[in-house]
VOPAGU-2260 file (C-alpha; in pm, 1 decimal, decimal comma):
REM VOPAGU-2260
SITE   aa  ch    i         X         Y         Z
SITE  GLU   A    0    4496,2   13816,9   -3886,2
SITE  MET   A    1    4271,3   13819,5   -4185,5
SITE  LEU   A    2    4222,5   13446,1   -4157,8
SITE  TYR   A    3    4122,4   13487,0   -3797,2
SITE  ASP   A    4    3871,8   13757,4   -3885,2
SITE  TYR   A    5    3724,8   13535,4   -4158,9
SITE  GLU   A    6    3667,1   13240,6   -3933,2
SITE  THR   A    7    3519,4   13434,2   -3643,6
SITE  VAL   A    8    3335,7   13712,1   -3813,5
SITE  ASN   A    9    3236,0   13604,2   -4159,9
SITE  VAL   A   10    3114,7   13246,3   -4080,6
SITE  LYS   A   11    2731,3   13268,7   -4049,7
SITE  PRO   A   12    2481,4   12996,2   -3949,4
SITE  ASN   A   13    2362,4   12776,8   -4241,4
SITE  LYS   A   14    1980,4   12752,5   -4212,8
SITE  THR   A   15    1958,1   12440,4   -4429,9
SITE  LYS   A   16    2197,4   12249,9   -4205,5
SITE  ILE   A   17    2007,2   12356,6   -3896,7
SITE  ILE   A   18    1674,9   12234,8   -4039,8
SITE  PHE   A   19    1833,4   11906,7   -4151,2
SITE  SER   A   20    1980,2   11854,0   -3803,6
SITE  ILE   A   21    1644,1   11914,4   -3638,5
SITE  LEU   A   22    1471,8   11668,1   -3875,1
SITE  LEU   A   23    1740,4   11411,6   -3808,8
SITE  ILE   A   24    1691,1   11446,2   -3433,6
SITE  VAL   A   25    1313,1   11411,3   -3471,5
SITE  ILE   A   26    1353,6   11098,2   -3684,9
SITE  MET   A   27    1592,5   10947,9   -3432,3
SITE  VAL   A   28    1348,9   11019,8   -3148,4
SITE  VAL   A   29    1059,3   10859,2   -3343,8
SITE  VAL   A   30    1266,9   10552,2   -3424,9
SITE  ALA   A   31    1375,1   10520,4   -3062,0
SITE  ILE   A   32    1013,7   10542,3   -2942,5
SITE  TYR   A   33     906,7   10279,7   -3199,6
SITE  TRP   A   34    1169,1   10030,9   -3087,4
SITE  ILE   A   35    1091,9   10087,6   -2721,7
SITE  MET   A   36     720,3   10020,2   -2783,9
SITE  HIS   A   37     799,9    9718,2   -3006,4
SITE  PHE   A   38    1021,1    9568,5   -2738,2
SITE  ALA   A   39     756,3    9622,5   -2470,5
SITE  LYS   A   40     487,9    9457,1   -2691,7
SITE  GLY   A   41     715,7    9161,7   -2757,1
SITE  LYS   A   42     776,9    9125,2   -2386,0
SITE  ASP   A   43     402,0    9133,6   -2313,8
SITE  LYS   A   44     343,9    8868,5   -2580,6
SITE  SER   A   45     614,6    8650,8   -2433,7
SITE  GLU   A   46     465,0    8687,7   -2089,1
SITE  ASN   A   47     117,4    8605,5   -2222,5
SITE  GLU   A   48     247,8    8283,3   -2373,4
SITE  THR   A   49     320,0    8156,6   -2023,4
SITE  ALA   A   50      22,2    8324,5   -1857,8
SITE  GLU   A   51    -279,3    8141,6   -1718,6
SITE  PRO   A   52    -527,7    8027,7   -1988,1
SITE  THR   A   53    -829,3    8246,0   -2057,8
SITE  VAL   A   54   -1180,5    8143,7   -1951,3
SITE  ASN   A   55   -1259,8    8011,5   -2301,5
SITE  GLU   A   56    -933,0    7817,6   -2317,4
SITE  GLN   A   57   -1002,6    7668,9   -1974,8
SITE  GLU   A   58   -1356,0    7569,2   -2075,3
SITE  GLU   A   59   -1224,9    7401,7   -2389,9
SITE  GLN   A   60    -964,1    7216,4   -2185,8
SITE  ASN   A   61   -1231,4    7103,6   -1939,3
SITE  ILE   A   62   -1444,5    6973,4   -2226,1
SITE  ASN   A   63   -1150,0    6783,0   -2373,1
SITE  ASP   A   64   -1065,7    6638,6   -2031,4
SITE  LYS   A   65   -1426,6    6526,1   -1986,0
SITE  LYS   A   66   -1433,0    6362,9   -2330,3
SITE  GLN   A   67   -1115,2    6174,3   -2247,3
SITE  GLU   A   68   -1256,8    6068,9   -1910,7
SITE  ASN   A   69   -1576,2    5943,1   -2076,8
SITE  LEU   A   70   -1377,6    5754,8   -2337,7
SITE  LEU   A   71   -1179,0    5579,9   -2066,8
SITE  LYS   A   72   -1501,3    5480,9   -1892,5
SITE  ASN   A   73   -1634,6    5337,6   -2218,5
SITE  SER   A   74   -1320,9    5140,0   -2300,4
SITE  LYS   A   75   -1318,6    4932,8   -1981,4
SITE  PRO   A   76   -1559,7    4645,4   -1907,2
SITE  PHE   A   77   -1829,9    4713,1   -1650,6
SITE  THR   A   78   -1732,3    4575,6   -1312,9
SITE  GLU   A   79   -1977,9    4381,9   -1099,9
SITE  GLU   A   80   -2015,9    4691,7    -883,6
SITE  GLN   A   81   -2099,4    4908,4   -1185,1
SITE  LEU   A   82   -2352,6    4655,4   -1310,8
SITE  GLU   A   83   -2520,6    4657,5    -970,7
SITE  ARG   A   84   -2532,9    5038,0    -964,3
SITE  ILE   A   85   -2709,9    5044,3   -1300,7
SITE  GLU   A   86   -2951,7    4774,2   -1185,4
SITE  ASN   A   87   -3012,4    4981,9    -871,0
SITE  ILE   A   88   -3077,9    5302,9   -1064,2
SITE  TYR   A   89   -3431,0    5341,2    -922,8
SITE  ASN   A   90   -3302,5    5332,9    -564,5
SITE  LEU   A   91   -3030,3    5597,3    -562,5
SITE  GLU   A   92   -3005,8    5779,7    -229,9
SITE  ASP   A   93   -2867,0    6120,2    -327,0
SITE  GLY   A   94   -3185,7    6319,5    -370,0
SITE  LYS   A   95   -3419,1    6329,5    -669,7
SITE  ASN   A   96   -3262,1    6217,7    -996,8
SITE  VAL   A   97   -3383,8    6200,9   -1353,4
SITE  PHE   A   98   -3229,5    6030,6   -1655,7
SITE  LEU   A   99   -3356,5    6157,1   -1992,0
SITE  THR   A  100   -3328,3    5876,6   -2246,3
SITE  PHE   A  101   -3397,9    5885,0   -2619,5
SITE  ASP   A  102   -3447,4    5573,5   -2834,5
SITE  ASP   A  103   -3445,5    5496,4   -3207,9
SITE  GLY   A  104   -3211,1    5770,6   -3333,0
SITE  PRO   A  105   -3018,6    5947,1   -3446,2
SITE  THR   A  106   -3217,2    6118,1   -3720,9
SITE  GLN   A  107   -3155,0    6438,3   -3911,5
SITE  SER   A  108   -3508,7    6566,0   -3860,2
SITE  VAL   A  109   -3522,7    6546,2   -3478,0
SITE  THR   A  110   -3192,4    6467,0   -3306,5
SITE  PRO   A  111   -3011,4    6796,3   -3387,4
SITE  PHE   A  112   -3297,0    6996,8   -3235,3
SITE  ILE   A  113   -3291,5    6790,0   -2917,1
SITE  LEU   A  114   -2913,6    6827,1   -2895,5
SITE  ASP   A  115   -2940,3    7204,3   -2942,8
SITE  LEU   A  116   -3193,9    7228,1   -2661,4
SITE  LEU   A  117   -2994,9    7006,8   -2424,5
SITE  LYS   A  118   -2683,5    7213,7   -2492,2
SITE  GLN   A  119   -2873,9    7534,6   -2427,2
SITE  GLU   A  120   -3007,9    7393,9   -2098,9
SITE  ASN   A  121   -2671,2    7238,2   -2002,2
SITE  ILE   A  122   -2829,4    6893,1   -1962,8
SITE  LYS   A  123   -2675,9    6558,3   -2053,6
SITE  ALA   A  124   -2888,6    6265,5   -2169,3
SITE  THR   A  125   -2852,8    5900,9   -2269,0
SITE  PHE   A  126   -2915,6    5803,8   -2632,6
SITE  PHE   A  127   -3005,4    5442,3   -2710,6
SITE  VAL   A  128   -2914,0    5439,3   -3078,3
SITE  LEU   A  129   -3010,0    5198,9   -3354,1
SITE  GLY   A  130   -2720,9    5050,6   -3547,9
SITE  ASN   A  131   -2869,4    5125,8   -3889,0
SITE  ARG   A  132   -2921,7    5492,1   -3796,7
SITE  ALA   A  133   -2578,2    5524,9   -3638,8
SITE  LYS   A  134   -2438,3    5395,2   -3965,6
SITE  ALA   A  135   -2639,5    5650,3   -4165,4
SITE  ASN   A  136   -2568,1    5947,5   -3936,1
SITE  PRO   A  137   -2213,4    5917,7   -3799,0
SITE  GLU   A  138   -2176,7    6292,6   -3751,7
SITE  LEU   A  139   -2467,3    6293,5   -3504,7
SITE  ILE   A  140   -2315,9    6005,3   -3307,5
SITE  LYS   A  141   -1993,6    6205,1   -3286,5
SITE  ARG   A  142   -2180,1    6513,9   -3173,2
SITE  GLU   A  143   -2367,4    6322,9   -2903,2
SITE  PHE   A  144   -2043,7    6188,9   -2760,9
SITE  GLU   A  145   -1849,4    6514,9   -2791,3
SITE  GLU   A  146   -2124,3    6704,9   -2608,9
SITE  GLY   A  147   -2106,1    6466,8   -2313,5
SITE  HIS   A  148   -2408,8    6243,3   -2370,3
SITE  TYR   A  149   -2397,1    5868,0   -2313,2
SITE  ILE   A  150   -2433,8    5661,7   -2629,4
SITE  ALA   A  151   -2596,2    5325,6   -2558,2
SITE  ASN   A  152   -2712,1    5033,1   -2771,4
SITE  HIS   A  153   -3068,3    4964,0   -2891,8
SITE  GLY   A  154   -2996,4    4691,5   -3144,5
SITE  TYR   A  155   -2966,5    4719,9   -3520,9
SITE  THR   A  156   -3310,0    4663,6   -3675,3
SITE  HIS   A  157   -3572,3    4715,8   -3400,7
SITE  LYS   A  158   -3771,7    4440,2   -3573,4
SITE  TYR   A  159   -3893,6    4204,6   -3302,1
SITE  SER   A  160   -3923,6    3905,0   -3535,2
SITE  THR   A  161   -3560,8    3955,2   -3641,0
SITE  ILE   A  162   -3387,7    4041,0   -3317,2
SITE  TYR   A  163   -3580,6    3793,8   -3097,6
SITE  GLN   A  164   -3543,4    3477,4   -3303,9
SITE  ASN   A  165   -3315,9    3343,9   -3033,0
SITE  VAL   A  166   -3048,1    3456,0   -2786,2
SITE  GLN   A  167   -2777,9    3458,3   -3053,7
SITE  THR   A  168   -2971,5    3698,9   -3276,5
SITE  VAL   A  169   -3001,7    3939,2   -2982,8
SITE  VAL   A  170   -2626,4    3917,4   -2925,8
SITE  ASP   A  171   -2556,5    3956,5   -3297,5
SITE  GLU   A  172   -2762,8    4276,0   -3319,2
SITE  TYR   A  173   -2594,9    4411,1   -3008,5
SITE  ASN   A  174   -2246,7    4338,5   -3145,3
SITE  TYR   A  175   -2317,6    4481,7   -3489,3
SITE  THR   A  176   -2458,6    4801,3   -3337,1
SITE  GLU   A  177   -2148,5    4835,7   -3120,1
SITE  GLN   A  178   -1943,1    4812,6   -3438,2
SITE  CYS   A  179   -2156,6    5081,5   -3606,0
SITE  ILE   A  180   -2107,0    5313,7   -3308,2
SITE  GLN   A  181   -1730,9    5252,2   -3312,1
SITE  GLU   A  182   -1714,2    5328,1   -3684,0
SITE  ALA   A  183   -1917,8    5646,4   -3639,9
SITE  LEU   A  184   -1686,2    5762,5   -3362,1
SITE  GLU   A  185   -1381,5    5639,0   -3554,7
SITE  ASN   A  186   -1275,6    5470,6   -3233,4
SITE  PRO   A  187   -1257,6    5090,3   -3209,6
SITE  ASN   A  188   -1214,4    5111,8   -2831,2
SITE  TYR   A  189   -1560,0    5253,9   -2754,6
SITE  TYR   A  190   -1797,9    5004,3   -2595,5
SITE  SER   A  191   -2137,3    5119,5   -2473,0
SITE  LYS   A  192   -2188,2    4809,7   -2255,0
SITE  LEU   A  193   -2549,0    4921,3   -2207,2
SITE  PHE   A  194   -2840,5    4768,3   -2396,1
SITE  ARG   A  195   -3207,0    4858,8   -2411,5
SITE  PHE   A  196   -3420,2    4575,6   -2541,6
SITE  PRO   A  197   -3662,3    4696,4   -2812,1
SITE  GLY   A  198   -4001,5    4687,9   -2644,2
SITE  GLY   A  199   -3839,0    4650,9   -2302,1
SITE  SER   A  200   -3660,9    4358,5   -2141,7
SITE  VAL   A  201   -3969,3    4213,3   -1972,1
SITE  GLY   A  202   -4297,7    4078,4   -2102,9
SITE  GLY   A  203   -4452,2    4022,8   -2440,1
SITE  TYR   A  204   -4443,5    3732,0   -2684,2
SITE  TYR   A  205   -4061,6    3707,4   -2667,5
SITE  ASN   A  206   -4029,7    3729,7   -2289,2
SITE  SER   A  207   -3843,0    3401,2   -2242,9
SITE  ILE   A  208   -3583,4    3486,9   -2509,2
SITE  LYS   A  209   -3538,8    3835,2   -2359,6
SITE  LYS   A  210   -3488,1    3691,2   -2013,1
SITE  GLU   A  211   -3225,1    3445,1   -2130,7
SITE  ALA   A  212   -3048,6    3706,8   -2346,9
SITE  LYS   A  213   -3042,6    3953,6   -2059,2
SITE  ARG   A  214   -2872,4    3697,1   -1837,2
SITE  TYR   A  215   -2623,9    3609,2   -2112,1
SITE  LEU   A  216   -2532,4    3973,5   -2177,5
SITE  ARG   A  217   -2483,6    4042,3   -1809,1
SITE  GLN   A  218   -2237,1    3754,6   -1782,9
SITE  GLY   A  219   -2034,2    3942,4   -2044,2
SITE  GLY   A  220   -2038,3    4265,7   -1842,2
SITE  ILE   A  221   -2320,8    4424,8   -2043,3
SITE  ALA   A  222   -2600,3    4597,4   -1851,0
SITE  SER   A  223   -2957,1    4648,3   -1966,5
SITE  LEU   A  224   -3187,7    4935,1   -1875,9
SITE  ASP   A  225   -3562,2    4987,8   -1911,9
SITE  TRP   A  226   -3759,9    5287,9   -1782,8
SITE  ASN   A  227   -4014,0    5385,2   -1518,2
SITE  SER   A  228   -4163,2    5691,8   -1687,4
SITE  LEU   A  229   -4256,3    5765,8   -2048,1
SITE  SER   A  230   -4417,7    6023,7   -2272,6
SITE  LYS   A  231   -4589,1    5757,3   -2484,5
SITE  ASP   A  232   -4463,1    5940,1   -2793,3
SITE  SER   A  233   -4455,6    5604,6   -2975,1
SITE  GLU   A  234   -4785,9    5481,3   -2836,4
SITE  GLY   A  235   -5033,7    5718,4   -2994,7
SITE  ALA   A  236   -4999,5    6045,9   -2802,0
SITE  LYS   A  237   -5075,0    6318,1   -3057,5
SITE  THR   A  238   -5034,5    6651,4   -2879,1
SITE  LYS   A  239   -4775,3    6825,6   -2663,7
SITE  GLU   A  240   -5026,4    6832,8   -2380,8
SITE  GLU   A  241   -5069,9    6454,3   -2393,8
SITE  LEU   A  242   -4696,5    6386,1   -2401,9
SITE  TYR   A  243   -4632,9    6624,6   -2114,1
SITE  GLN   A  244   -4914,6    6483,9   -1900,7
SITE  ASN   A  245   -4799,9    6126,7   -1963,4
SITE  VAL   A  246   -4454,7    6214,7   -1830,3
SITE  VAL   A  247   -4598,8    6389,5   -1523,9
SITE  ASN   A  248   -4841,5    6107,1   -1450,3
SITE  THR   A  249   -4583,2    5829,9   -1484,8
SITE  ILE   A  250   -4328,6    6016,4   -1270,0
SITE  GLY   A  251   -4577,3    6045,3    -985,8
SITE  GLN   A  252   -4387,5    6062,5    -656,8
SITE  LYS   A  253   -4079,1    5872,1    -771,1
SITE  GLN   A  254   -3741,4    5985,9    -638,8
SITE  ASN   A  255   -3542,8    5836,2    -925,4
SITE  VAL   A  256   -3682,2    5849,9   -1277,0
SITE  VAL   A  257   -3571,7    5709,6   -1612,6
SITE  ILE   A  258   -3786,6    5871,8   -1880,7
SITE  LEU   A  259   -3838,1    5700,3   -2215,7
SITE  MET   A  260   -3867,6    5930,7   -2518,0
SITE  HIS   A  261   -3771,4    5896,9   -2884,0
SITE  ASP   A  262   -3572,6    6092,2   -3142,3
SITE  ALA   A  263   -3693,3    5896,6   -3445,1
SITE  ALA   A  264   -3770,4    6089,8   -3762,2
SITE  ASP   A  265   -4141,2    6139,0   -3685,5
SITE  LYS   A  266   -4096,2    6251,7   -3323,7
SITE  ILE   A  267   -4060,5    6628,4   -3363,3
SITE  LEU   A  268   -4344,2    6661,7   -3110,2
SITE  THR   A  269   -4111,8    6509,6   -2850,5
SITE  TYR   A  270   -3864,9    6792,9   -2908,7
SITE  GLU   A  271   -4141,8    7052,3   -2888,6
SITE  THR   A  272   -4263,1    6908,6   -2556,4
SITE  LEU   A  273   -3916,2    6875,9   -2403,6
SITE  PRO   A  274   -3880,3    7236,6   -2274,6
SITE  ASP   A  275   -4195,0    7197,3   -2063,2
SITE  VAL   A  276   -4078,9    6857,8   -1934,1
SITE  ILE   A  277   -3741,4    7003,5   -1835,8
SITE  GLN   A  278   -3907,1    7294,0   -1657,7
SITE  TYR   A  279   -4137,7    7059,5   -1466,1
SITE  LEU   A  280   -3843,0    6846,9   -1353,4
SITE  ARG   A  281   -3647,4    7152,1   -1239,9
SITE  ASP   A  282   -3947,2    7295,8   -1056,9
SITE  ASN   A  283   -3976,9    6966,0    -869,9
SITE  GLY   A  284   -3612,5    6948,5    -765,0
SITE  TYR   A  285   -3477,1    6677,3    -993,0
SITE  GLN   A  286   -3107,1    6653,9   -1082,5
SITE  PHE   A  287   -3036,4    6562,0   -1445,6
SITE  LYS   A  288   -2796,9    6268,2   -1477,3
SITE  THR   A  289   -2657,0    6020,5   -1728,9
SITE  ILE   A  290   -2510,4    5673,7   -1696,7
SITE  TYR   A  291   -2167,1    5836,0   -1662,2
SITE  ASP   A  292   -2278,3    5970,9   -1325,8
SITE  ILE   A  293   -2336,0    5625,9   -1177,2
SITE  ILE   A  294   -2045,1    5430,9   -1320,8
């Protein structure tokens, strides 16, 4: 009887045990909540790994796809049909088209500024590079290609007396410049297959050699391209206004325009004039294109 009374009457609640039990329950609840949230986060992460790519990821993929597509175009010889399309560039029938072309680069003092502007305006151009400057500025050749511009061949020296000694010297300069471009791109399979004769492919003291070399190159699947509009930035124009007006005047009413400009080291004025030229072309309904668009 006494034992019974002790167990039922004298046993009182232990406050310390009660507090400890409450704390234990709280800790267990917190831990349970943590694991639930951790599991949910892990599930979201797993789902995101298989989710559709973000806008930036998709843009980067598109750029990489375009670079690969351009590389494939540059690794195959021009077909007869492609050669004819380039030769027919002034007679395209899909509206008003303009091809911005820059000779004599790349150079550290001008080319990066032109590339920055073209990137800002989302415009692609064609760069006729010199072999000696491609060799000296490989990072700019890489940038031109990676940003979607067409890299073409303008010979190695740009010295008329050197390049136009005979047909073979023209071919030699073309081949050496191709090699310089390949080395800059670290890709032996890149072939520009597009040549711009220094001084143009027609006329002048070396006209007969140019004519024969042009025919010889074409037989090898190599196209040549001159221009039908120019800023005269290498012919004495000294102000932005002059350069701009020369472009406007030589465009005239043409539907298809290939504009000659330069990104040589002393042609910063060309860069400074370019925004106004671009605006004029847009205001007059021209589409900006490169050689990629017609091959």
